[in-house]
KOLTIDO-711848 format. One line per field, with one value per residue: x, y, z negated of N, C-alpha, C in turn; residue in three letters; residue number from 0. Coordinates in steps of 0.2 Angstrom, whole numbers. Last residue first. Example, Ala and Ser with C-alpha at 12.3 -4.5 7.8 and 13.67 -1.06 7.14 Angstrom:
BEGIN
nx: c(64|66)
ny: c(-11|-28)
nz: c(-35|-39)
cax: c(68|62)
cay: c(-5|-22)
caz: c(-36|-39)
cx: c(64|66)
cy: c(0|-16)
cz: c(-39|-39)
type: c(SER|ALA)
seq: c(1|0)
This chain:
BEGIN
nx: c(518|516|515|507|519|529|548|560|566|566|567|558|561|549|553|564|571|566|560|564|555|553|538|526|511|499|485|475|460|452|454|447|458|466|480|491|506|519|531|545|557|565|571|576|567|551|535|526|516|505|497|486|489|505|520|533|552|555|556|561|573|586|593|582|564|548|532|516|501|494|481|470|461|447|439|442|437|429|436|439|448|459|461|463|476|485|483|485|498|501|497|505|516|511|524|538|544|533|523|513|519|516|501|499|504|495|484|488|488|475|467|474|470|456|456|463|455|442|447|461|476|486|500|503|507|514|519|532|541|555|568|586|595|613|626|635|632|611|600|582|568|550|537|524|510|502|488|485|484|489|496|509|506|511|519|526|531|519|511|506|494|484|482|490|484|475|488|505|516|532|545|559|570|582|598|615|622|617|621|615|616|605|596|595|591|579|573|574|567|552|549|549|538|527|531|525|515|517|533|545|557|559|552|563|572|571|571|585|587|580|589|598|592|592|604|610|600|604|616|612|607|619|625|617|606|591|582|581|589|589|573|578|585|577|569|576|580|565|570|572|577|586|591|594|606|606|593|591|604|594|584|590|596|582|577|587|587|580|583|591|587|592|591|591|598|613|631|641|648|656|645|638|650|653|639|639|650|656|669|672|677|680|679|686|681|690|684|684|686|682|686|681|666|670|678|691|687|678|686|693|683|677|684|679|664|664|656|664|661|661|665|654|634|628|635|633|640|637|639|639|637|633|621|621|624|639|639|642|649|643|640|624|620|623|614|602|602|611|619|617|617|611|614|609|601|589|586|586|600|609|606|609|624|628|624|633|644|643|644|658|663|651|645|645|659|668|663|662|661)
ny: c(598|612|626|639|652|658|655|660|669|676|688|704|719|732|749|757|754|738|721|707|691|675|668|655|648|634|624|610|595|588|588|606|617|630|644|654|667|670|679|680|695|705|724|731|748|743|742|745|733|727|714|710|698|698|693|695|699|684|668|652|651|661|668|671|681|682|675|677|678|662|653|648|651|647|658|663|664|674|682|691|684|685|700|700|695|701|713|709|705|720|724|722|729|743|756|759|754|740|730|726|719|705|706|705|692|685|685|680|666|664|666|654|643|643|637|626|620|617|607|600|599|589|582|586|603|613|627|631|641|641|646|647|658|656|650|648|637|637|627|626|621|619|613|609|603|596|592|577|571|555|555|546|537|538|539|560|574|584|598|610|612|601|600|589|579|575|580|579|588|589|598|598|606|609|601|610|619|620|618|609|596|599|599|584|577|583|578|565|563|566|554|545|552|553|539|538|541|554|563|573|574|586|598|602|610|623|622|622|634|641|638|649|661|661|661|674|681|681|686|700|703|704|714|724|717|717|720|708|709|721|718|705|706|711|698|687|681|685|684|680|688|682|675|663|657|643|638|647|638|624|630|633|622|614|618|629|643|651|664|665|677|690|696|704|707|700|698|690|683|674|668|661|652|645|638|633|622|614|602|589|594|610|624|640|655|667|683|689|695|693|682|669|670|662|647|640|643|633|621|620|618|606|602|613|620|637|653|669|687|703|716|730|729|720|704|691|676|663|644|628|613|598|592|602|610|617|635|643|660|673|680|682|673|661|665|664|649|640|640|652|667|679|696|708|716|727|737|742|747|734|729|740|737|725|724|732|725|715|720|724|712|706|692|697|700|690|678|689|690)
nz: c(-319|-320|-333|-333|-334|-340|-336|-347|-357|-373|-376|-374|-384|-384|-387|-389|-399|-399|-407|-399|-397|-391|-386|-383|-381|-382|-384|-381|-383|-392|-405|-406|-396|-400|-393|-398|-400|-403|-405|-417|-417|-426|-427|-422|-425|-433|-438|-456|-463|-465|-466|-461|-448|-443|-441|-454|-454|-463|-455|-447|-447|-451|-447|-437|-437|-441|-432|-426|-428|-439|-431|-423|-414|-411|-413|-402|-389|-383|-378|-389|-395|-388|-389|-403|-404|-397|-405|-418|-419|-419|-431|-441|-439|-434|-426|-425|-409|-403|-394|-386|-376|-384|-382|-368|-365|-372|-368|-354|-359|-365|-352|-347|-354|-352|-338|-342|-349|-339|-330|-335|-326|-313|-321|-336|-342|-355|-362|-374|-387|-397|-406|-413|-425|-431|-435|-423|-418|-416|-421|-412|-406|-398|-392|-378|-375|-362|-355|-346|-333|-339|-356|-366|-379|-396|-407|-408|-415|-423|-425|-428|-421|-412|-400|-396|-397|-385|-375|-386|-391|-397|-404|-415|-423|-424|-421|-422|-411|-395|-382|-374|-379|-391|-383|-378|-388|-386|-377|-379|-390|-384|-375|-385|-390|-382|-371|-353|-345|-334|-339|-343|-340|-332|-337|-347|-340|-345|-360|-359|-357|-367|-378|-372|-373|-388|-393|-386|-393|-406|-403|-401|-414|-421|-414|-418|-432|-438|-452|-460|-471|-479|-484|-491|-501|-513|-512|-513|-524|-537|-555|-571|-586|-598|-611|-607|-598|-598|-595|-581|-573|-573|-565|-554|-549|-549|-540|-527|-519|-509|-513|-525|-538|-548|-564|-579|-588|-593|-600|-589|-579|-586|-590|-580|-573|-585|-587|-573|-573|-585|-580|-574|-563|-561|-552|-546|-538|-528|-529|-511|-498|-485|-480|-485|-477|-467|-473|-478|-492|-492|-487|-503|-512|-515|-526|-535|-531|-534|-537|-531|-535|-535|-549|-552|-552|-549|-543|-534|-534|-524|-528|-530|-542|-536|-528|-513|-497|-490|-483|-472|-475|-474|-485|-483|-475|-483|-494|-487|-482|-491|-508|-521|-528|-539|-541|-555|-561|-553|-545|-531|-534|-533|-522|-513|-515|-513|-500|-495|-497|-487|-476|-474|-466|-456|-449|-435|-435|-438|-428|-415|-397)
cax: c(523|511|521|505|514|524|540|559|564|565|574|557|564|549|546|558|572|569|559|563|554|557|543|532|515|506|488|478|466|454|453|450|451|469|473|489|498|517|525|539|552|566|566|580|572|558|541|531|524|505|506|487|483|498|516|525|543|552|558|555|569|581|599|587|569|552|537|523|505|497|488|470|466|453|440|443|439|426|434|435|441|457|460|455|468|482|481|478|493|505|493|498|516|511|517|530|545|536|529|511|518|523|505|497|507|505|485|485|493|479|465|475|476|457|453|466|459|439|446|454|476|480|495|508|503|516|514|529|536|551|562|581|589|606|621|635|636|621|604|589|570|558|538|532|515|508|490|484|480|489|492|507|510|508|521|522|531|529|510|512|501|486|476|492|488|471|481|500|510|528|536|555|562|580|591|607|625|615|626|615|620|613|595|596|599|585|574|577|573|556|551|553|544|528|527|531|517|510|528|536|556|563|547|557|574|570|565|583|588|577|584|598|595|587|601|612|599|598|619|616|602|612|630|617|612|595|586|574|589|594|576|572|588|584|566|572|585|569|568|572|571|586|585|588|602|613|597|588|604|600|580|586|602|587|573|584|587|579|574|591|587|587|595|586|591|610|624|641|642|659|651|637|645|656|641|632|648|650|666|670|670|682|676|687|683|685|687|681|691|677|689|686|671|670|674|691|692|676|679|697|687|677|684|688|669|666|659|661|664|658|667|659|642|624|634|635|636|640|635|639|634|638|620|626|619|634|640|638|649|646|646|628|619|626|621|603|602|606|619|616|616|611|611|614|610|592|584|582|594|609|605|603|621|629|620|627|645|643|639|653|664|653|645|640|653|666|661|663|655)
cay: c(592|607|620|634|649|658|655|655|673|668|685|697|714|727|744|760|761|743|729|711|697|678|672|658|653|638|628|615|597|588|584|600|613|624|641|647|663|665|681|677|689|700|719|728|743|746|739|746|736|735|715|712|703|696|697|692|700|689|674|659|651|655|665|676|674|684|677|679|676|670|654|647|654|642|653|667|658|667|679|693|683|679|698|703|689|695|713|709|700|716|726|716|722|740|751|761|757|747|731|732|722|708|704|710|695|684|690|688|669|665|670|661|645|646|643|632|621|624|616|601|598|594|584|583|600|608|622|631|635|643|645|648|649|658|650|653|636|638|633|624|626|617|618|610|608|594|596|580|577|558|551|553|539|542|533|549|567|582|592|608|616|602|604|598|578|579|578|578|586|585|597|596|605|609|604|605|614|621|623|618|599|598|606|593|578|584|583|568|560|571|562|547|550|558|541|540|533|548|559|574|571|581|594|597|604|620|621|618|630|641|633|639|656|662|656|667|684|679|679|696|703|697|707|724|723|714|723|711|703|720|723|706|704|713|706|688|687|681|685|678|688|684|680|661|665|646|637|649|644|627|628|638|626|610|621|620|639|642|659|664|670|689|692|704|710|703|698|695|690|680|669|666|660|649|642|639|630|619|609|591|589|605|623|633|651|660|678|689|699|698|691|670|671|670|650|640|644|638|625|622|625|613|599|611|615|633|648|662|681|699|711|724|734|726|710|698|678|668|651|632|619|600|594|599|609|610|628|637|655|668|679|688|678|661|662|669|656|642|637|645|664|672|692|703|717|720|736|737|752|741|724|736|743|725|719|734|731|711|717|728|713|710|692|693|704|696|678|684|689)
caz: c(-320|-319|-327|-334|-331|-346|-334|-343|-351|-369|-377|-374|-376|-385|-386|-384|-398|-397|-404|-402|-396|-398|-385|-389|-378|-386|-381|-386|-380|-386|-405|-409|-397|-400|-393|-397|-397|-401|-401|-412|-423|-421|-431|-425|-420|-432|-432|-448|-463|-462|-465|-468|-452|-447|-438|-451|-453|-461|-461|-451|-441|-453|-451|-439|-435|-442|-440|-425|-421|-435|-438|-430|-414|-411|-420|-408|-391|-386|-372|-383|-397|-387|-382|-400|-408|-396|-398|-417|-421|-415|-424|-440|-438|-440|-426|-429|-418|-403|-399|-390|-374|-382|-389|-374|-364|-374|-375|-356|-356|-369|-358|-343|-352|-357|-340|-335|-351|-346|-330|-333|-331|-311|-315|-332|-338|-347|-361|-368|-385|-390|-404|-408|-420|-425|-440|-427|-423|-413|-422|-416|-407|-400|-395|-382|-380|-367|-356|-351|-334|-330|-348|-362|-372|-392|-401|-410|-409|-423|-421|-432|-419|-419|-405|-393|-404|-393|-375|-377|-391|-392|-406|-408|-424|-427|-419|-423|-418|-402|-386|-372|-375|-393|-386|-371|-384|-392|-376|-373|-391|-389|-373|-381|-395|-386|-378|-358|-348|-337|-336|-344|-347|-330|-331|-348|-341|-338|-357|-362|-351|-361|-378|-373|-367|-383|-393|-383|-385|-405|-407|-395|-408|-423|-414|-412|-431|-435|-446|-456|-466|-474|-480|-485|-496|-512|-514|-505|-520|-528|-548|-564|-581|-592|-609|-608|-598|-599|-601|-585|-574|-580|-574|-557|-553|-554|-544|-529|-524|-508|-511|-519|-538|-540|-559|-572|-592|-591|-601|-593|-577|-582|-597|-587|-569|-584|-592|-575|-569|-586|-582|-581|-564|-560|-555|-543|-545|-530|-530|-516|-504|-490|-477|-486|-484|-466|-471|-472|-491|-493|-484|-494|-511|-508|-519|-532|-534|-530|-539|-530|-537|-533|-543|-552|-551|-545|-548|-535|-540|-523|-529|-526|-540|-538|-533|-514|-501|-490|-491|-474|-478|-467|-484|-487|-471|-477|-495|-489|-478|-489|-503|-520|-521|-539|-536|-550|-562|-554|-553|-535|-530|-542|-527|-512|-515|-520|-503|-492|-502|-495|-478|-475|-473|-458|-453|-436|-429|-442|-436|-419|-405)
cx: c(520|518|517|510|513|518|535|551|562|563|574|564|565|553|551|553|566|568|565|564|559|557|547|537|519|509|494|483|469|463|449|447|451|459|469|479|495|510|522|534|549|562|565|576|575|564|547|534|526|513|505|495|484|495|509|523|540|555|555|556|562|576|593|591|578|560|544|526|513|500|492|475|468|460|444|445|444|429|431|431|436|450|456|455|462|478|482|479|485|501|495|496|510|512|516|525|539|538|532|517|515|523|512|501|505|507|492|485|493|488|473|473|475|466|454|461|462|449|446|454|465|479|492|499|505|509|515|523|532|548|557|574|587|605|613|631|636|625|609|592|577|562|545|534|521|512|495|489|480|482|492|503|505|508|516|524|528|529|519|512|508|494|478|485|489|477|478|493|505|522|536|548|561|571|589|602|620|621|623|619|619|615|603|597|600|589|579|578|576|563|556|556|551|537|531|529|522|517|523|535|550|561|550|555|569|569|564|572|587|579|580|594|597|588|597|609|602|598|609|617|605|610|623|620|614|601|590|579|583|591|582|574|584|585|570|569|583|575|568|567|575|580|585|585|594|609|602|592|599|604|588|586|595|591|581|582|585|583|576|586|590|592|590|590|587|603|620|634|643|656|653|640|642|653|647|635|644|650|659|669|669|676|679|684|680|687|684|686|688|681|685|690|676|672|676|685|693|682|677|693|689|679|680|687|674|666|660|662|659|664|664|660|647|632|632|633|639|636|640|636|641|637|628|624|620|629|636|639|642|648|648|636|625|625|625|611|602|606|612|617|617|614|613|612|614|600|588|580|588|602|604|601|613|625|622|623|637|644|636|646|660|656|650|639|648|662|662|661|657)
cy: c(587|602|613|631|642|656|655|657|669|672|679|693|708|723|737|754|762|748|729|717|702|686|673|661|654|642|633|619|606|592|582|592|606|620|634|647|659|662|675|680|685|695|712|720|736|742|746|743|738|738|723|716|704|699|692|695|695|696|679|662|653|654|658|669|676|678|680|678|677|671|660|648|654|644|648|661|660|662|673|688|685|678|690|701|694|692|707|712|702|709|722|720|719|732|746|762|759|748|737|734|730|715|707|711|704|688|689|690|679|667|670|668|651|647|648|637|626|623|621|608|600|593|587|580|594|605|619|628|638|637|646|645|653|653|653|655|642|637|632|628|621|622|617|614|606|601|594|588|578|565|555|552|544|540|534|546|562|578|590|602|613|607|605|604|588|581|581|579|586|582|595|593|602|608|603|606|608|615|624|620|608|600|605|599|585|584|586|574|564|569|569|552|550|557|547|543|531|543|555|568|569|572|585|594|598|613|618|616|623|636|637|635|649|660|655|661|676|678|677|688|699|696|701|715|719|718|721|714|704|715|725|712|707|713|710|698|690|685|681|681|685|683|684|668|664|657|642|645|649|633|629|637|632|617|619|621|633|637|654|661|668|681|690|700|704|701|702|694|694|685|675|671|664|655|647|643|634|623|611|596|590|601|614|632|645|657|671|684|697|699|693|679|673|674|657|645|648|644|630|622|627|616|602|607|614|627|643|658|674|693|706|721|729|730|716|702|685|673|657|638|625|609|598|599|603|611|623|631|648|660|675|685|686|669|664|670|662|649|638|645|658|669|685|699|712|720|731|738|747|744|733|733|743|732|723|729|731|719|717|726|718|709|697|695|701|701|685|683|684)
cz: c(-313|-316|-327|-331|-333|-341|-339|-341|-343|-361|-374|-372|-379|-379|-387|-384|-392|-399|-404|-400|-401|-393|-391|-386|-382|-382|-384|-381|-383|-380|-395|-405|-400|-402|-396|-397|-397|-403|-399|-410|-417|-425|-424|-425|-423|-428|-434|-443|-454|-460|-461|-469|-460|-449|-438|-448|-451|-456|-460|-457|-441|-447|-452|-440|-435|-440|-436|-432|-421|-431|-433|-435|-421|-412|-419|-413|-398|-387|-376|-378|-393|-390|-382|-395|-405|-398|-396|-409|-419|-415|-419|-432|-435|-435|-431|-430|-419|-408|-397|-395|-379|-380|-388|-381|-367|-375|-376|-364|-357|-364|-363|-346|-352|-358|-347|-337|-345|-348|-334|-335|-331|-321|-318|-327|-335|-347|-356|-367|-377|-387|-399|-410|-417|-423|-436|-434|-427|-420|-419|-417|-411|-399|-397|-385|-381|-370|-362|-351|-339|-334|-343|-357|-371|-383|-397|-404|-411|-416|-421|-429|-422|-419|-410|-397|-400|-396|-382|-379|-387|-391|-397|-406|-415|-430|-425|-421|-420|-405|-392|-378|-370|-385|-387|-376|-380|-391|-382|-375|-384|-391|-377|-375|-391|-389|-377|-364|-353|-340|-336|-339|-346|-335|-330|-343|-342|-337|-351|-357|-353|-356|-371|-374|-367|-376|-388|-387|-383|-396|-403|-396|-402|-416|-416|-411|-423|-433|-445|-450|-459|-469|-475|-481|-490|-504|-512|-505|-514|-527|-543|-559|-574|-587|-604|-611|-601|-601|-601|-594|-580|-579|-577|-565|-556|-555|-550|-537|-526|-514|-511|-518|-531|-538|-552|-568|-586|-590|-598|-596|-581|-580|-592|-589|-577|-580|-589|-580|-570|-580|-582|-586|-570|-563|-556|-547|-545|-537|-531|-521|-511|-497|-482|-486|-488|-473|-470|-469|-483|-492|-485|-488|-504|-508|-513|-527|-532|-532|-534|-533|-534|-535|-542|-548|-553|-548|-545|-540|-534|-530|-528|-528|-535|-534|-538|-523|-507|-498|-490|-477|-477|-471|-477|-485|-475|-475|-489|-491|-481|-487|-498|-511|-521|-531|-537|-545|-557|-555|-555|-542|-532|-538|-534|-519|-516|-521|-513|-497|-499|-501|-485|-478|-478|-465|-456|-443|-435|-439|-440|-424|-408)
type: c(UNK|UNK|UNK|UNK|UNK|UNK|UNK|UNK|UNK|UNK|UNK|UNK|UNK|UNK|UNK|UNK|UNK|UNK|UNK|UNK|UNK|UNK|UNK|UNK|UNK|UNK|UNK|UNK|UNK|UNK|UNK|UNK|UNK|UNK|UNK|UNK|UNK|UNK|UNK|UNK|UNK|UNK|UNK|UNK|UNK|UNK|UNK|UNK|UNK|UNK|UNK|UNK|UNK|UNK|UNK|UNK|UNK|UNK|UNK|UNK|UNK|UNK|UNK|UNK|UNK|UNK|UNK|UNK|UNK|UNK|UNK|UNK|UNK|UNK|UNK|UNK|UNK|UNK|UNK|UNK|UNK|UNK|UNK|UNK|UNK|UNK|UNK|UNK|UNK|UNK|UNK|UNK|UNK|UNK|UNK|UNK|UNK|UNK|UNK|UNK|UNK|UNK|UNK|UNK|UNK|UNK|UNK|UNK|UNK|UNK|UNK|UNK|UNK|UNK|UNK|UNK|UNK|UNK|UNK|UNK|UNK|UNK|UNK|UNK|UNK|UNK|UNK|UNK|UNK|UNK|UNK|UNK|UNK|UNK|UNK|UNK|UNK|UNK|UNK|UNK|UNK|UNK|UNK|UNK|UNK|UNK|UNK|UNK|UNK|UNK|UNK|UNK|UNK|UNK|UNK|UNK|UNK|UNK|UNK|UNK|UNK|UNK|UNK|UNK|UNK|UNK|UNK|UNK|UNK|UNK|UNK|UNK|UNK|UNK|UNK|UNK|UNK|UNK|UNK|UNK|UNK|UNK|UNK|UNK|UNK|UNK|UNK|UNK|UNK|UNK|UNK|UNK|UNK|UNK|UNK|UNK|UNK|UNK|UNK|UNK|UNK|UNK|UNK|UNK|UNK|UNK|UNK|UNK|UNK|UNK|UNK|UNK|UNK|UNK|UNK|UNK|UNK|UNK|UNK|UNK|UNK|UNK|UNK|UNK|UNK|UNK|UNK|UNK|UNK|UNK|UNK|UNK|UNK|UNK|UNK|UNK|UNK|UNK|UNK|UNK|UNK|UNK|UNK|UNK|UNK|UNK|UNK|UNK|UNK|UNK|UNK|UNK|UNK|UNK|UNK|UNK|UNK|UNK|UNK|UNK|UNK|UNK|UNK|UNK|UNK|UNK|UNK|UNK|UNK|UNK|UNK|UNK|UNK|UNK|UNK|UNK|UNK|UNK|UNK|UNK|UNK|UNK|UNK|UNK|UNK|UNK|UNK|UNK|UNK|UNK|UNK|UNK|UNK|UNK|UNK|UNK|UNK|UNK|UNK|UNK|UNK|UNK|UNK|UNK|UNK|UNK|UNK|UNK|UNK|UNK|UNK|UNK|UNK|UNK|UNK|UNK|UNK|UNK|UNK|UNK|UNK|UNK|UNK|UNK|UNK|UNK|UNK|UNK|UNK|UNK|UNK|UNK|UNK|UNK|UNK|UNK|UNK|UNK|UNK|UNK|UNK|UNK|UNK|UNK|UNK|UNK|UNK|UNK|UNK|UNK|UNK|UNK|UNK|UNK|UNK|UNK|UNK|UNK|UNK|UNK|UNK|UNK|UNK|UNK|UNK|UNK|UNK|UNK|UNK)
seq: c(368|367|366|365|364|363|362|361|360|359|358|357|356|355|354|353|352|351|350|349|348|347|346|345|344|343|342|341|340|339|338|337|336|335|334|333|332|331|330|329|328|327|326|325|324|323|322|321|320|319|318|317|316|315|314|313|312|311|310|309|308|307|306|305|304|303|302|301|300|299|298|297|296|295|294|293|292|291|290|289|288|287|286|285|284|283|282|281|280|279|278|277|276|275|274|273|272|271|270|269|268|267|266|265|264|263|262|261|260|259|258|257|256|255|254|253|252|251|250|249|248|247|246|245|244|243|242|241|240|239|238|237|236|235|234|233|232|231|230|229|228|227|226|225|224|223|222|221|220|219|218|217|216|215|214|213|212|211|210|209|208|207|206|205|204|203|202|201|200|199|198|197|196|195|194|193|192|191|190|189|188|187|186|185|184|183|182|181|180|179|178|177|176|175|174|173|172|171|170|169|168|167|166|165|164|163|162|161|160|159|158|157|156|155|154|153|152|151|150|149|148|147|146|145|144|143|142|141|140|139|138|137|136|135|134|133|132|131|130|129|128|127|126|125|124|123|122|121|120|119|118|117|116|115|114|113|112|111|110|109|108|107|106|105|104|103|102|101|100|99|98|97|96|95|94|93|92|91|90|89|88|87|86|85|84|83|82|81|80|79|78|77|76|75|74|73|72|71|70|69|68|67|66|65|64|63|62|61|60|59|58|57|56|55|54|53|52|51|50|49|48|47|46|45|44|43|42|41|40|39|38|37|36|35|34|33|32|31|30|29|28|27|26|25|24|23|22|21|20|19|18|17|16|15|14|13|12|11|10|9|8|7|6|5|4|3|2|1|0)
């Protein structure tokens, strides 16, 4: 799997076609996941403007600070036949981009564009309507190619190898921060280029889904939720959650953990082409609610994943978008008892022609350390 597989030259033409069909005159893509997805260029987010300008018709071009030109030329963007427009410190890159693009009525801005850049573009194009580029790119980004699925599978295998090591790090008396530090080192050692997040949530902290780490010492008999992820060198992300217990857990915890495990299995089993995204959420939520824990499942069942850890499609009530082959997303129901403890099980799943394929393969049983 090479960068040309993950970031094919044909993608730029597909983006131009989608831009034209959407009624936009151009996309303006600054550093972030949109730019990387379209061009393969992982540009530094700087106060100096880097911007890929993709007109609905005409030749795309890349605005780049002159001091960043070598990095841009060394990136996969160099294969796209783009005109690299290098600008100097005393130039106005926004004015240059606007003049080169010409008068346009409506443009799509990268979803993660800094407000500073958005406002500067508004200054030089005061009559141009600005909308989110995601309105165009979402349809392309949701449908992962075989190469993208392979990249996510590689990321899943890497984070699985970290979860297999977590029991080495967990023991009573160690703080969440100490365990988190070991896990972060293991994520890098497993082949990730960067650590995106490490959640080590013990005891009552496990009842907070987005707890980070703290100086709290882990106690014997406590559940510990470990949610971890990172980004590979190719830009694709991992994300997986397993729940552990340092010694035998409380009886009521073991009871609802089994409910959670069955709910996560049910949601994964519900994945197939044509079913609404919200039905995957319902498969987990209905089972948890029937067991009496509905009030303690307080977030959506999942989110898409690719060059961002959280992207579309979202697996949540109200999203009736039908599943398609190539959709990649998390399935991560949780049960959280305030001030006591909690649990979550998360796998990345890809919708195939016949059902769902889990990309995380470590045991989903409660691991007692």
